[in-house]
N, C-alpha and C positions, 0 to 999 in steps of 0.2 A: 728556523734558525739556519744560518748559512754554514757551509762546510769550512773548516779551517784551510788556510793556504798549505800547499804541499811542503814537506820537509826539505825538498830539494831547493825550492825558492828561498825558504827561510835560511838554509845554510849558505846559499850564495850571497844573500843580503848581509848576513853576519860577517862573512868572509870579506866582503867589500868594505864594510865599516872597519874591520880589523886591519885592512891594508892601508887605512888612512883617509878614506873618503868621508865626507860629512854625511850625517843622517839624511839631511834634506836632498843632497845630490843622489844618494843611493835610492831614496824613495822615488825621486823623479825618474831615475833610470829604470827601475824595476816596476814602476806603476803601482806602488802601494803607498799607504799613508805614512807620514813621518812617525806618528805614534806607534804604528806597527813595527817599524824599524827599531825604534827605541825599546819597545817591550821585548822584541826578539833578542836584542843584544843584552838586555838585562837578564832575560831567562837563561841565555847562554852563559853569561857571567856567573849567575847564581847556581845553576844546576849542571852546566856543561853540556846541555842538550837544548835544541831548538824545537823539539817536538811539542805540539800543543797539549794543554791540560785536558783532563777528562771532561767530556761534554755530556749533559743529560744524566740519566741514571734514575734510580728509584728514590722517591722522597717518602719518608715515613709519615704516616697519617698522624696528625696531632691528637685526634680524639680516640685513637685505637686503645691506649692504655685505660680509657674511661668507658670502654664498651659496655661492660656489665652494669655500671651505674646508669648509663643512658637507657639501656633496654629495661632495667628495673623501673626507672622513672616513668617511662612510657607505659609500662604494664600497670603501674599504680595510678597513673593519670592519663587515660587514653585520649582525652581531649586537649592534651598539651600541644601548643603550637611550637614552631621553630623558634620564634622569638622567646617564648616562655622557656623552652629548653636551654636556649643560650643564656638567659637570665639565671636559670637554675645552676648552670655550669659556672657562671660568673660568681655566684654566691659561694661557690666552693673554691674560688681562686683560679679557675680555668678560663682565661680570656680568649675567646675565639669569635669569629665573625658569624653572622647568620648563614652566609654562604658555606662556611666550613661545616656547620651543623647540617645544612641541607645536603651537601655532598656525602657526608657520613651516612645520613639516613637513606639516601638513594642507593648507596653502595650496599647497605645492609638489607635493602628491600623493604624498608619501612616507609609508610606514607601517613599523611594526616588528612583523611577524607572526613569531612564534617557531615556526611550523609548518614542519618540514623539507621538506615537499612544495612550499612556496611559495618556497624559496630559489633 
């Protein structure tokens, strides 16, 4: 993801539009897109600031509230596959992708090895 433009540039762009120039002319002069000029002016009008919004951050894991159920299900049925676990969750009304289940299991250090020696 790219970095946001500096606040200095944003302020100069908003000031130029405020002085009567068109958004297209300001965009061409400062070398930014017309949509950026429009969005910065809207942000300034709505919040009084041209500072960018928060980028990134921590995203809560969807399956974290169901951790105990998942671990219990794997304990009861050790040969359960990722698809099977996803279907089991879906039967309880928890709609997630196989990839979400796989990421959860990887983060928890659980794996599904079909080798009888490892059971």
